[in-house]
C-alpha positions in Angstrom: 97.7 220.9 238.8 95.8 221.8 235.6 97.3 221.1 232.2 97.3 224.1 229.9 97.8 223.4 226.2 97.2 227.0 225.4 99.1 230.3 224.9 97.8 233.7 226.0 96.5 236.2 223.5 99.3 238.7 223.7 101.9 235.9 223.6 100.1 234.4 220.6 100.3 237.6 218.6 104.0 238.0 219.6 104.8 234.4 218.7 103.1 234.8 215.3 105.4 237.7 214.5 103.1 240.6 215.1 104.1 243.7 217.1 101.0 245.9 216.3 100.7 249.4 217.6 97.0 248.7 218.1 95.1 245.5 218.7 93.1 245.9 215.5 96.3 246.1 213.4 96.8 242.3 213.9 93.8 241.5 211.7 96.1 240.0 209.1 96.9 237.1 211.6 94.7 234.0 211.7 91.7 234.2 214.1 92.9 233.3 217.6 90.3 230.5 218.3 91.3 228.7 215.0 95.0 229.3 215.7 94.7 227.9 219.2 93.0 224.8 217.8 95.6 224.4 215.2 98.5 224.7 217.7 96.9 222.3 220.1 96.9 219.7 217.3 100.6 219.9 216.6 102.6 216.8 217.5 105.0 218.5 219.8 102.2 220.2 221.8 100.3 216.9 222.1 103.5 215.2 223.2 104.1 217.9 225.9 100.5 217.4 227.1 101.0 213.7 227.4 104.3 214.2 229.2 102.5 216.5 231.7 99.9 213.9 232.3 102.6 211.4 233.1 104.3 213.9 235.4 101.0 214.4 237.3 100.7 210.7 237.8 104.3 210.5 239.0 103.5 213.4 241.5 100.5 211.6 242.8 102.5 208.4 243.3 105.3 210.4 245.0 102.8 212.0 247.4 101.2 208.7 248.2 104.6 207.1 248.8 106.0 203.8 247.6 105.6 202.0 251.0 102.7 199.5 251.1 101.5 196.9 253.6 103.3 193.6 253.4 101.8 190.4 254.7 103.8 187.3 255.6 102.5 183.8 256.5 104.7 180.8 257.5 102.7 177.5 258.0 104.9 174.7 259.4 104.8 171.3 261.0 106.7 170.5 264.2 107.7 167.0 265.3 108.7 166.6 268.9 108.7 162.8 269.4 107.7 160.0 267.1 104.1 160.4 268.3 104.0 164.2 268.7 103.4 166.3 265.7 102.0 169.8 265.7 100.6 172.2 263.1 102.0 175.7 263.6 102.1 179.0 261.8 103.6 182.5 262.0 101.9 185.5 260.5 103.1 189.1 260.2 101.7 192.3 258.6 104.0 195.3 258.4 104.5 198.6 256.7 107.4 201.0 256.4 106.5 204.6 257.5 108.0 207.8 256.2 109.4 209.9 259.0 107.9 213.4 259.6 108.9 215.9 256.9 109.6 213.5 254.1 106.1 213.4 252.8 106.1 217.2 252.5 109.4 217.1 250.6 107.9 214.5 248.2 104.9 216.7 247.6 107.1 219.7 246.9 109.2 217.6 244.4 106.0 216.7 242.6 104.7 220.3 242.6 107.8 221.7 241.0 107.7 218.9 238.4 104.1 219.7 237.5 104.9 223.4 237.1 107.8 222.6 234.8 105.7 220.2 232.8 103.0 222.9 232.3 105.7 225.3 231.2 107.0 222.8 228.7 103.4 222.7 227.2 103.5 226.5 227.0 107.0 226.4 225.4 105.9 223.7 222.9 102.9 225.8 222.0 105.0 228.9 221.7 107.5 227.2 219.4 104.6 225.9 217.3 103.1 229.4 217.2 106.4 230.8 216.0 106.5 228.2 213.2 102.9 229.0 212.3 103.7 232.7 212.2 106.7 232.0 209.9 104.5 229.8 207.6 101.6 232.3 207.6 103.8 235.3 206.9 105.6 233.3 204.2 102.2 232.6 202.5 101.2 236.3 202.7 104.6 237.4 201.4 104.3 234.9 198.5 100.8 236.0 197.6 102.0 239.7 197.6 104.9 238.8 195.4 102.6 236.9 193.1 100.2 239.9 192.9 103.2 242.2 192.2 104.5 240.0 189.5 101.1 239.8 187.8 100.8 243.6 188.0 104.2 244.1 186.4 103.3 241.6 183.7 100.1 243.5 183.0 102.0 246.8 182.8 104.5 245.3 180.4 101.7 243.9 178.2 100.2 247.4 178.0 103.6 248.9 177.2 104.1 246.2 174.5 100.7 247.2 172.9 101.7 250.8 172.9 105.1 250.0 171.3 103.5 247.8 168.7 101.2 250.7 167.7 104.2 253.0 167.4 106.0 250.4 165.2 103.0 250.3 163.0 103.1 254.1 162.7 106.8 254.0 162.0 107.6 255.9 165.2 109.7 253.1 166.7 112.1 250.5 165.4 111.2 246.8 165.1 114.2 245.8 167.2 112.7 247.7 170.2 109.6 245.5 169.9 111.8 242.4 169.8 113.6 243.6 172.9 110.3 244.2 174.7 109.0 240.7 173.7 112.1 239.2 175.3 111.5 241.2 178.5 107.8 240.2 178.4 108.8 236.5 178.2 111.1 236.9 181.2 108.3 238.6 183.2 105.9 235.8 182.3 108.4 233.3 183.6 108.8 235.3 186.8 105.1 235.6 187.2 104.7 231.8 186.8 107.4 231.2 189.4 105.8 233.6 191.8 102.4 232.0 191.3 103.9 228.5 191.9 105.7 229.7 195.1 102.4 231.2 196.4 100.5 228.0 195.7 103.3 225.9 197.4 103.1 228.1 200.5 99.3 227.8 200.6 99.5 224.0 200.3 102.2 223.8 203.0 99.9 225.7 205.4 96.9 223.5 204.5 98.9 220.3 205.1 100.5 221.4 208.3 97.5 223.1 209.8 94.3 221.5 208.5 92.4 222.9 211.4 93.1 226.4 210.1 91.0 227.2 206.9 92.7 229.8 204.7 90.8 232.8 203.5 90.1 233.0 199.8 91.5 236.5 199.7 94.6 237.0 201.8 94.3 239.8 204.4 96.2 243.0 203.6 99.3 243.9 205.6 99.5 247.1 207.6 102.6 249.2 207.6 105.1 248.0 210.2 104.9 249.8 213.5 107.8 250.7 215.8 108.2 248.7 219.0 105.6 249.9 221.4 107.3 250.7 224.7 110.8 250.7 223.2 113.6 248.2 223.2 114.1 247.9 226.9 110.4 247.1 227.5 110.4 244.2 225.0 113.7 242.9 226.2 112.5 242.8 229.8 109.1 241.3 228.7 110.8 238.5 226.7 113.0 237.6 229.7 110.1 237.8 232.1 107.9 235.5 230.0 110.7 233.1 228.9 109.5 229.5 229.3 113.1 228.3 229.1 114.1 230.3 232.2 110.9 229.2 234.0 111.5 225.5 233.2 115.2 225.7 234.4 114.1 227.5 237.6 111.5 224.8 238.4 113.9 222.0 237.6 116.4 223.7 239.9 113.9 224.1 242.7 112.8 220.4 242.2 116.4 219.3 242.5 116.9 221.3 245.7 114.0 219.4 247.2 115.4 216.1 245.9 118.7 217.0 247.6 116.8 217.8 250.9 115.0 214.5 250.6 118.3 212.6 250.2 119.6 214.3 253.3 116.5 213.4 255.2 116.9 209.8 254.0 120.2 209.6 255.9 117.9 208.8 258.8 116.2 205.7 257.4 112.4 205.1 257.6 111.4 202.4 260.2 109.1 199.5 259.5 106.4 198.6 262.1 104.1 195.6 262.1 102.1 193.0 264.0 103.2 189.4 264.4 101.2 186.4 265.6 102.4 182.9 266.6 100.5 179.7 267.0 102.7 176.9 268.3 102.2 173.3 269.4 98.8 173.1 267.8 97.5 176.1 269.6 98.9 175.3 273.0 101.1 178.4 272.7 100.1 181.6 271.2 101.8 185.0 271.0 101.1 188.4 269.6 103.9 191.0 269.3 104.9 194.2 267.7 107.7 194.2 265.1 109.9 197.3 264.7 112.6 197.3 262.0 115.0 200.2 261.4 117.7 200.0 258.7 121.1 201.2 259.8 122.2 203.9 257.4 125.8 204.1 256.3 128.1 205.4 253.6 125.8 204.8 250.7 123.1 207.2 252.0 125.7 209.8 252.7 127.1 209.6 249.2 123.6 209.7 247.6 122.9 212.9 249.6 126.2 214.4 248.4 125.4 213.5 244.8 122.0 215.1 244.9 123.4 218.3 246.5 126.0 218.5 243.7 123.2 218.1 241.1 121.2 220.9 242.8 124.3 223.2 242.4 124.6 222.2 238.8 120.9 222.9 238.1 121.2 226.4 239.6 124.2 227.0 237.4 122.1 226.0 234.4 119.5 228.5 235.5 122.1 231.3 235.5 123.4 230.2 232.1 119.9 230.0 230.6 119.0 233.5 232.0 122.2 234.9 230.5 121.5 233.3 227.1 117.9 234.5 227.0 119.0 238.0 228.0 121.4 238.2 225.2 118.9 236.8 222.7 116.1 239.1 224.0 118.4 242.2 223.6 119.5 241.1 220.1 115.9 240.4 219.1 114.5 243.8 220.3 117.5 245.7 218.7 116.9 243.8 215.4 113.2 244.6 215.4 113.9 248.3 215.9 116.7 248.3 213.3 114.4 246.5 210.8 111.7 249.1 211.3 114.3 251.9 210.5 115.4 249.9 207.5 111.9 249.6 206.3 111.3 253.3 206.6 114.4 254.0 204.5 113.4 251.4 201.9 109.9 252.8 201.8 111.2 256.3 201.1 113.5 254.9 198.4 110.6 252.9 196.8 108.4 256.0 196.7 111.2 258.0 195.0 111.8 255.2 192.5 108.1 254.9 191.7 107.9 258.6 190.9 111.0 258.4 188.8 109.7 255.3 187.0 106.4 257.0 186.3 108.2 260.0 184.8 110.5 257.8 182.7 107.6 255.8 181.4 105.7 258.9 180.4 108.8 260.2 178.6 109.1 256.9 176.7 105.4 257.0 175.8 106.0 260.5 174.3 109.1 259.3 172.5 111.4 261.4 174.7 113.3 258.5 176.3 114.7 255.3 174.7 113.3 251.8 175.6 116.5 250.8 177.4 116.1 253.6 179.9 
């Protein structure tokens, strides 16, 4: 079973928070090869890979079986009369043998464990990708807010110059200039705060993902696109690709095989071997076959019942996980669609406010509107 510390390209874009209408619209995300390398270096991903390697070793050991050859040698001295002493020994080599069908069950137990381990790698990578997407978009957002704050500051400086000229000409009162100086100082403080937050976001990315070099100029963000395929498509896609459901299903299948193995163990495995005797200094010799069969009892029956109950519990956990992911997927897809509608409304409001602000600014420059407005 191959260990896969990677995440597929569509899932990577989805995990990073992108739902582009076209593949080229995801250019604001980090390059995929660099993102894959950064994700593979995350501690939780490396831990999942190591756990999968341990699971593979467990599976190989389970397939090989724990039964090994056992050798036994008993040297002894026999005294028959005061003058008769003999050197004797007994030797035996034996091995317990799995009954037919048990080895196949052990291999199935290992196979489901390996699949679940690989899914845990995918899940760890997916969670790391989601965190990277959150941090990456946080950096882009902070840089945009920084640029916006600097632009506002520059506009206020230009307005202050225009007002200072009007004060010199006697066309405006000095108190208006004092008011604008106070506003300008507040904007400077806001610009410094935005710049500090942008730098903090950049440093957090650099520390957490040193394998991912940050561009000198942040990429521009496209307009948000509606969910391609609609809510139902993305809900079903999230459910179909859920690592949590896949892991729970594989754990349940593994436990079913464990329960079947426990039922098979109610018929114990026999031990077969070869025994040799050398008595009376070699005067008597014997070779025999040794067959040993444990007599199963209540313990094995109760172990089988325990594992069967655990299989039922694991299946119930699958059903619970599927229900939880279905609810989460529906809520996530609905929220994405609602957020896009909200963005459209806010965009329309921002466009109207920009137009009104431009007219008000022009009126103030012409002396037709007070500074407060």
